[in-house]
N, C-alpha and C positions, 0 to 999 in steps of 0.2 A: 447243209442241204440234204435231200433226205435220199443218203444211200444208205442201204444197209450191207455189213459186212460178209454178208451169206450171197447176196446178189448184187457182185459190184458195177456190174456192165449198164445197170438200171438207173438213172437219175431220176426223180420224180418234184417238180416242182410246182409253184404256186405264180399267177403275175397277175396282179389288179391294174388296170390303167395300163395295161402292157407294162408294167416295171416287174421285176422278179422281186417279189416278196420276201424280207428277212425273217426269220424264223429264230425263235427263241427257244433254247432248251437249259433243262435246269440242270445242275450239275452232279454229276452220278451221286455222290454220298445226301443230294434231297432228293432222288427220285423218289415218290414211292409208288405202289403195285400199281397203279393206274395209269400212269403214266410209262411203265417200264414193261419191260418182258418180251414174252411170248402169249399169243393168243393157240391156244392148241397147238405149241410149238412150231408153230411158223411164225417166222421173225419178224417182226415190229418193230416199228418208228413213229417216236411221237415229239411233237412239237407243236408251241403256241406259236399264233400267225397276230397280225394288228387288222384288223377288218373293219372296212370303213362305210356306211352305209349309204346307197346307191351308188359304188361304186362298182363296174363292171369286175369280173373274173374270168381268169379260165387253168385249169391244172395243162402241162408240158410234162413229157415224160420223154425221156434220150436213151433209148438201148441203142448200145458202140455193136457195132458191126463182129467183136471179141467175143459176144452171150455166146455163152457153150450150152446148146441144146441136148438134152439125153436122147440115146437114141429114140425113144419109143414116142418121139412129139416130133411137132412142129410148127409148134405158132406159138405164142405170147395173150396169155385175154387180158386186157386189163378193164377191170369191173368200177366205176366211180360212182361213187353214192353220195349223198349233200342230207343232211337232216335226216337220216335215214332211210334216204326214198333213192333206191337204185336211177341213175340218171342216162348215164349211157354205156355202153361196152363198145371197145372198140377192141380187135385184131391184128394182131402184126406175126406175119409168117415166117418163117425163117427163110425165104428164099426174097426177103421183101430189105435182107438186113445182108445180101452181099451185093448190092451196086454201089455203098459211101460206105464212108467211115461212123459214121452215125446215121440210126435211124428215130424222126421226132415225132411224135403224136401227140396232137394237139387237141384237149377236148373244152368246148367252149360252146356248146349246141345243139339243137336237137329237133328233129322236125316234130311234130305232133298236132293234133285237127281238133276246131273246139269248135263248136256248131256248126260244124258241116264247111267250115274253112281253116285250109292251111297253113299252120300258122312252123316260124322258126323262134324255138325257144330257146334263152340264153341266159346265164347266171350271171347274175349281182350281189352284194352283202345286202341287206335290207335289217330294220329294224324291227321285232316282233312286234306286232300290233294288232286290233282288235280288225277281225275280215271276216266279210260275210261267205266269202267262196273259200275259208279255210280248208285245209284238208285234217280233218276233225274226224270223218267218218275210218278212216285208215289207221288213223292214231289210236280210234279206240279199237280195233280189231287189232293193231300189233304193237302189245305197248313197250316192245323191247326197244322201239323207234325214240322214246324219248331219251333214252341214254346215249341218242345219239346228235341232241338238238346242240348246233354248234358246233357240227363237225364235217367235216372234206376226209371222207376216205378213201383212198384208191387199193384196190385188194387186184392183185396179181398171180395171173394160174400160168403149169402148162398146156398144153392142150394139145390132142391130138385131133386135126379135122377130118370128118366124114360128110353127109350128103348135105345136102345146101338146098333147102325149096326154097318156094318164091314166098312172100309172105305181104296177107292182099291188107292188114288194118295199117295202121298208123299207129305211132303212140299216143298213149292217153296223154294231156297234159299232167304235169304237175302244178302242184297247188303250193302259195306260202302256208307258213304254220302261223298260230295266232296266241299271242300271249295270253288274251285273255280265256282263250279255251282249258289254254295248261296251266293252270297258274299255279299248281303242285309243283311243276317243274319248274318254275321261275322262283318259284318260295324255295323248294329245294337243291337250288341249285340256282342261286343267285345273280350269280355271274355271267348268265348266259341272258345274253339282248339280242345278239344278233342272228340273224338265220338268213337262207337265201331263197331270194326273190326272185322271181322266173319273168327275164322283159319278154313279152311275146309280139314278134314282129308279124304282119301279115304277110303271106306268100302264095304266088301263082305257082311255085313248083311243085309238082306231085311227083315226092321221091316214091320209087318203088324199094320195099324193107325183102330182104332172104333174112333169113332162119339158117342158123349154122349148127350143126351138131359135132358133136363132140367125143373121143372116148374119154375114161375117165380123168377127170381134169386135177391136176395138183397144184393147191397155193404153195405158193412161193415169197410171197412177202405182203405185206403190210403198212399201208401209211394213213399215218392218222395226223391229221390238221385240226388242234385245237384253234378257231375262233375267238377272237376276243375283242370288242374295243381298245383303242391303244392304252385310254386311261383306267379300264379296266386291266391290263395288265401291267400299268404302272401299281394298280392298288392291289391285284394278289402278289405284287412283289416280284415276278419274272424278270422286272429286269432293274431291278436292286443289286446292294451288293452278295456274293455269294454265289448271282445266277451270272451263267453265261448264254448270249446273244450268241448263235453262231454269223460267221461273218461271210454274204452273199456274193461270194465271189468266184467268177468264171471258172467252168472248169472244163479242161480237155483232156481226151484220155487216148493216150497214143499204145504200140505196144513193146515192151521192152525186151532183153535175152530174154530166152528160153520162153518165149511168148507170155511175160507176164504182164499184167494188167499193172502199167502206171496212171497214178494221178497226178493231176499239176490244179493243187487248191491252192493256189499262192493268185491265180490272175494273174500272173506275167507270162510273158510269152516269150523269153529267153532264159 
């Protein structure tokens, strides 16, 4: 389960077909620089998950009401990117955590406009394949996206909300990546065969968008989910001897003596 020791009150998981996905991590002695450490001193978490083409998935972030906010901030900001594209941003205000023991954020869809029609765009795993509408222009402008192919990244920030203004335009639709257009990526990293596809469902709902501005944001954690087909994880040795698969047990959070966080990682209620 994606929990950073520096940010113990926040847990990030993925669900596929509404089932919690198992996470696989290399043992400490086998971690390499690409899968460990912190980016610019920001705590980061890396794991593998087994993707299945055609299966819908979503991101679930759970925040304990015991989450401590610094004095100069009043919100948590969650930026979710898939294959290097920003998919959605969710905001949890400090006051939202005052009414329950846990606050759950589910990130599974976004509204966009395609040729004048409003659509609800949801996430699912897909095989990288030739596609006339593949997102090649953006990849050409931002080659760094290639490094994020086959990744789901959740970045968490502290921020203080300032003015809110109405935003009149809907999101631009996100498009799948094409294996044919990025042969150099596939050849250089041959285990990346799955990306994120977008299920577009027509919608009569015309959502209103608001733009929130924040004071200086401070990144507090990055959660990287590297997804591959299960047989590829076996080929890579991720599930073989010497590799530890994290148990996907239910986690409960309670307040112990001196207001310390107590984690139940066993899944038992007694």
